[in-house]
C-alpha positions in Angstrom: -0.1 0.0 0.1 2.7 2.1 0.8 4.7 1.5 -2.4 1.4 2.6 -4.4 1.1 5.8 -2.7 4.9 6.6 -2.8 4.8 7.3 -6.7 2.3 10.2 -6.1 4.9 11.8 -3.5 7.6 11.6 -6.1 5.2 13.0 -8.7 4.2 15.7 -6.6 7.1 18.4 -7.4 6.6 18.0 -10.9 2.7 18.6 -10.6 3.5 21.6 -8.3 6.0 22.9 -10.9 3.5 22.6 -13.8 0.7 24.2 -12.0 2.8 26.9 -10.7 5.0 27.8 -13.7 2.8 26.9 -16.6 -1.0 26.4 -15.9 -1.4 29.3 -13.6 0.6 31.8 -16.0 -1.3 30.5 -18.7 -4.7 31.1 -17.1 -3.8 34.4 -15.6 -2.6 35.7 -18.9 -5.6 34.7 -20.7 -7.5 36.5 -17.8 -5.7 39.5 -18.3 -6.2 39.5 -21.9 -9.7 40.6 -21.5 -9.0 43.6 -19.4 -7.4 46.9 -19.5 -4.6 47.1 -16.9 -3.4 50.5 -16.0 -0.9 51.3 -13.7 -1.4 54.6 -11.8 0.8 56.3 -9.4 -1.5 58.1 -6.8 0.5 61.0 -5.1 -0.8 62.3 -1.5 0.6 65.3 0.2 0.5 65.7 4.1 1.7 68.3 6.6 3.7 66.9 9.5 4.8 68.8 12.3 8.6 70.0 12.3 10.6 68.4 15.4 13.9 69.5 16.8 16.6 67.2 18.0 14.8 66.3 21.2 11.6 65.5 19.4 9.7 68.6 20.2 7.8 70.6 17.7 9.5 73.6 16.4 7.5 76.8 17.0 7.1 80.1 15.1 7.4 83.3 16.4 4.0 83.6 17.1 4.0 80.4 19.0 2.3 78.1 16.3 4.1 74.8 15.1 6.1 74.6 12.1 5.0 71.9 9.6 6.6 70.3 6.6 5.1 68.8 3.5 5.6 65.1 3.1 4.7 63.7 -0.3 4.1 59.9 -0.5 3.5 57.8 -3.9 1.6 54.5 -4.5 1.3 52.6 -7.5 -2.0 51.0 -8.1 -2.9 48.6 -11.0 -6.8 49.1 -11.9 -8.3 46.4 -14.3 -11.4 47.4 -16.4 -13.1 44.4 -18.4 -12.9 45.3 -22.1 -13.7 41.8 -23.5 -12.3 41.3 -27.0 -11.1 44.9 -27.5 -7.4 43.9 -26.8 -7.9 41.3 -29.5 -9.3 43.5 -32.1 -6.6 46.1 -31.4 -4.2 43.6 -32.7 -5.8 44.2 -36.0 -5.2 47.8 -36.1 -2.0 48.2 -34.6 0.7 49.6 -36.8 3.5 48.5 -34.3 2.0 45.0 -34.2 2.0 45.0 -38.2 5.9 46.1 -38.2 6.8 43.7 -35.5 5.1 40.7 -37.6 6.7 42.0 -40.8 10.4 41.8 -39.0 9.7 38.5 -37.4 8.4 36.8 -40.6 11.6 38.3 -42.4 13.8 37.1 -40.1 12.0 33.5 -40.3 12.3 33.4 -44.0 16.3 34.6 -43.7 17.3 32.0 -40.7 15.0 28.9 -40.9 15.8 27.8 -44.3 19.4 28.6 -44.3 19.5 26.6 -41.0 18.0 23.8 -42.5 20.4 23.9 -45.7 23.4 24.2 -43.8 22.4 21.7 -41.4 21.7 19.0 -44.1 24.8 19.6 -46.2 26.8 19.4 -43.1 25.3 16.3 -42.2 26.1 15.0 -45.8 29.5 15.9 -45.3 29.9 14.2 -41.8 28.1 11.0 -43.0 31.3 10.4 -45.1 34.5 9.2 -43.5 36.7 12.0 -42.9 39.7 12.8 -40.7 39.1 13.5 -36.9 35.2 13.0 -37.5 34.3 12.6 -33.7 36.4 15.8 -32.7 34.7 17.8 -35.4 31.4 16.6 -34.8 31.6 17.6 -31.1 32.9 21.0 -31.8 30.0 21.4 -34.3 27.7 20.9 -31.5 29.1 23.5 -29.0 27.0 26.5 -30.1 23.9 24.8 -29.0 24.8 24.8 -25.5 25.6 28.4 -25.4 23.2 30.9 -23.8 21.3 33.1 -26.4 21.9 36.4 -24.4 25.6 35.5 -23.9 25.8 34.5 -27.6 24.3 37.8 -28.8 26.4 40.0 -26.5 29.5 38.0 -28.2 28.3 39.1 -31.6 27.9 42.4 -30.5 31.7 42.8 -30.0 32.2 41.2 -33.2 30.0 43.3 -35.3 31.0 46.6 -33.5 31.8 48.7 -36.1 34.4 51.0 -34.3 37.1 48.2 -33.6 35.5 45.4 -33.7 36.8 42.2 -35.8 34.5 42.8 -38.8 34.9 46.7 -38.6 37.3 46.6 -41.3 34.4 45.5 -43.7 32.8 48.8 -43.7 29.4 47.1 -43.3 26.8 48.6 -40.7 25.8 45.5 -38.9 24.4 47.2 -36.2 23.5 50.7 -37.3 21.6 49.9 -40.5 17.8 48.6 -40.4 18.5 45.9 -43.0 22.2 44.8 -41.9 20.7 44.7 -38.2 18.1 42.1 -39.1 20.7 40.2 -41.3 23.0 40.2 -38.2 20.2 39.1 -35.9 19.7 36.2 -38.4 23.3 35.2 -38.6 23.6 34.7 -34.9 20.5 32.6 -35.0 21.8 30.3 -37.8 25.1 30.2 -36.1 23.6 28.7 -32.9 21.1 26.6 -34.5 22.4 25.1 -37.4 24.2 22.6 -35.2 20.8 21.5 -34.0 19.7 20.7 -37.4 23.1 19.1 -38.6 22.6 16.8 -35.3 19.2 15.5 -36.3 20.0 15.1 -40.0 23.1 13.5 -39.3 21.1 10.6 -37.0 18.8 10.4 -39.8 21.3 9.8 -42.3 23.1 7.4 -40.3 19.7 5.3 -40.0 19.4 5.0 -43.6 20.2 1.3 -44.7 23.4 1.2 -47.0 21.6 -1.5 -49.0 19.4 1.0 -50.5 22.3 3.4 -51.5 24.4 0.5 -52.6 21.4 -0.9 -54.7 20.9 2.6 -56.3 24.8 2.8 -57.2 24.5 -0.6 -58.8 21.5 0.8 -61.1 23.7 3.5 -62.0 22.4 6.2 -60.2 24.7 9.2 -59.5 25.4 10.8 -56.3 22.9 13.8 -57.2 20.1 10.9 -57.9 20.7 9.2 -54.7 20.2 12.6 -52.9 17.0 13.4 -54.8 15.4 10.0 -55.3 16.7 8.1 -52.2 17.8 10.1 -49.4 15.4 13.1 -49.3 12.1 11.0 -49.8 13.3 9.1 -47.0 14.0 11.9 -44.6 11.1 13.9 -45.4 9.6 13.2 -41.9 12.6 14.4 -40.4 12.7 17.6 -42.5 9.0 18.5 -41.5 9.9 17.9 -37.8 13.0 20.0 -38.0 11.1 22.8 -39.9 8.2 22.6 -37.5 10.6 22.8 -34.4 12.8 25.6 -35.8 9.8 27.5 -37.1 7.9 27.6 -33.9 11.1 28.6 -32.3 12.1 31.3 -34.5 8.3 32.8 -34.2 9.2 33.5 -30.7 12.4 35.4 -31.2 13.2 37.7 -28.2 16.8 37.1 -26.8 18.9 37.8 -30.0 17.5 41.1 -30.7 17.0 41.9 -26.9 20.7 41.8 -26.3 22.2 42.3 -29.7 20.3 45.4 -31.0 18.0 46.5 -28.5 15.2 46.1 -31.2 17.1 49.0 -33.3 18.0 50.9 -35.0 14.4 52.1 -34.3 12.2 49.3 -34.6 14.1 47.6 -37.2 14.7 44.5 -35.3 11.7 44.6 -32.8 10.3 41.2 -33.2 6.8 40.3 -32.3 7.7 38.9 -29.0 10.1 42.0 -28.3 7.0 44.2 -28.8 5.0 42.0 -26.5 7.7 42.2 -23.8 8.0 46.0 -24.0 4.3 46.5 -24.3 3.7 44.5 -20.8 7.0 45.2 -18.7 8.1 48.6 -20.0 4.8 50.3 -20.5 2.9 48.0 -18.3 -0.2 47.4 -20.8 -0.4 43.8 -19.3 -3.7 43.3 -20.9 -2.7 44.0 -24.3 0.5 42.3 -23.9 -1.1 39.2 -22.7 -3.6 39.3 -25.9 -0.5 39.5 -27.8 1.2 36.7 -26.5 -2.0 34.7 -27.0 -2.1 35.6 -30.7 1.3 34.3 -31.0 0.2 31.0 -29.3 -2.7 30.7 -32.0 -0.4 31.1 -34.7 2.1 28.6 -33.7 -0.8 26.2 -32.9 -2.1 26.3 -36.1 1.3 26.0 -37.8 1.9 23.0 -35.6 -1.5 21.3 -36.4 -0.9 21.9 -40.0 2.3 20.2 -40.2 1.0 17.2 -38.1 -1.8 16.9 -40.2 0.3 16.8 -43.6 2.5 14.1 -41.7 -0.1 11.8 -40.6 -2.0 12.1 -44.4 1.6 11.2 -45.7 2.7 8.5 -43.3 -0.7 7.6 -41.4 
């Protein structure tokens, strides 16, 4: 009997963690999305008697006590139910439109590049090359770096006045176009190894008999790639695309540390705008609606890709 109950005891920390840091924030943010939350500062001014060192009131020549003005500030959050107004505001807000454009441009630059480079590197490392284990380990190191630290590292690299790439004359961080390209380069550098690792594992799982049979039939290397490997790896490609797409749409940490969303709002992603709206301007209701808008988009993308996988391989 004790052993049957013990498993619940060991599951309790995980359950508490999920409720405290996943379900409760999810539910509370949904609640806030239907409210207009304003943080107001109330200033009160009161008159207090002025005391001397002995604690006695200081008197004026006419015998009345001297006073001093004491100002106190108190912040209060006022929530007003507005229904779907925050969600309707998303459709007409030009800042949201610009943040969506920036995020989509980043996704189009970063995600296909990561898949292409990861697949090419996996093809290379699937061959017999010198020091392959050491090189493969070195390839995976960027995955384990903290994105904020990586962004600060590339900030020194892209620094135009004395940085290692300053001699190129390219305004990596001061030009709107190059700033977004710089953010994409950092993301590609960090997450291409993830695509490489998954593709390499998938390639090593392809039976050698299929490749050898294709070669015996006279297939070239390009034919083997297009007619043997890619059809077999299609589910893996879709899974990697899904994972990287969902992650790229949540872009926040790299522009936060690398460009601060600038120059101007050239690298202000959707998640960055939600962060600023909620934690800089304290419009928590609107920020929650923005977060749920992103959640809905990601869920639709995930559902679409999983439905495609089910139809193709179900």
